[in-house]
N, C-alpha and C positions, 0 to 999 in steps of 0.2 A: 372528347378528342383522343384519338389513339395514335401513339408514336410507334413506328416500326423501324427497326434497325436491320439492315441487310449485312450479313457477314459474307465476305467473299473468301472462299478457300480454294486451294488447289490440291488435288490428290497427286501423290507421287509415291514411288516405290524406292526404298533404299535398301542396301545390303549391309548388314552388320556382322562382324565376327560373332560366333556363339557367345563367347565370354562377355563381350560388350553388350550384346542384346539382353543377356540375363541381368546385367547391372542396370540397364535402362528399365527393364520391366520391374525390377525390385524397387528402384528409386521412384518410379512413377506410382507404384502401389503404396510406397511409404508416404508419398505426398498426397495420395488420394485422387490422382488424376489419371487419365488414359495415357497410354504410351504416346499417341499422337500429340496430345496436349503437352506432355512433358518435353518431347523433342522440340515442339514449337517454342516453348518457353526458353529452353536452353539455347536454341539457335538465335532467338531474339536477343537474349542477354549477350551472347557472344558477338553478335553483329553490332550491338551498341558500344562494345568495348574496343572495336577495331580502329578507332581514331588514332591519330599519331600521338605517341607518348612524348611528353615533354622531356627534353634532355635535362639531366641533373645540372644544377647550378655549378658553374665553374668555380673552383676554389684553388687559389694559388697557395702552394705550400712553400714556405720559406724556412730557413734555419736561423737560429739565434746568432748573435754576434754584435759587433759594434757598427754595423752598416757596411756599405760597399768598401772594397779595398781602395785605398788611395792610389793615385797615379794611373788609374784606368778610367776610361770613359765608358760607362755602362750602356750608352747608346751605340757603341761600336764593339760588339762582342768579339770580333776578330782580334781586337787589341789584347784581350785576355790570352788568346792562343799565342800571339806573337811574343808577348811578355814571357810566357812560360817557356816557349821555344828558346828564346834568347838566354834565359836563365840556365836552361839545361845545357845548351851548346857552349856557352861561355865557360861553364864549370868544367866541361870535358877538355877544353883547350888549355886549361891551366895545368 
C-alpha cells in the first residue's frame, strides 16, 4: 500500500530591500534551507504568534501606614477632597 501526500503551494513574488534580502539569504543558508522555505517558516511562526496577548495581571500598589484615615468613608472619595478643602480654607480664615 502506498501513501501519497499532496502539498499545495502558491507561488508569489515579494519585493525586499537589498539589505533585508541579503539577511534572508544568509539566514536561509545558515539553516540549510532555501530562501522560499525560510520565508515560509518565518511567516508561519509570525502568524502563529499574532493571537491576542494577555494583559498583565492587575497589581494594586499601596503605601504603608496604619490603615485608612479615620473620619473618612473610603467608599466616598469626594469626602477626602471636601475634608482637605475645609481644612485649607478654615486655616486661611483664622
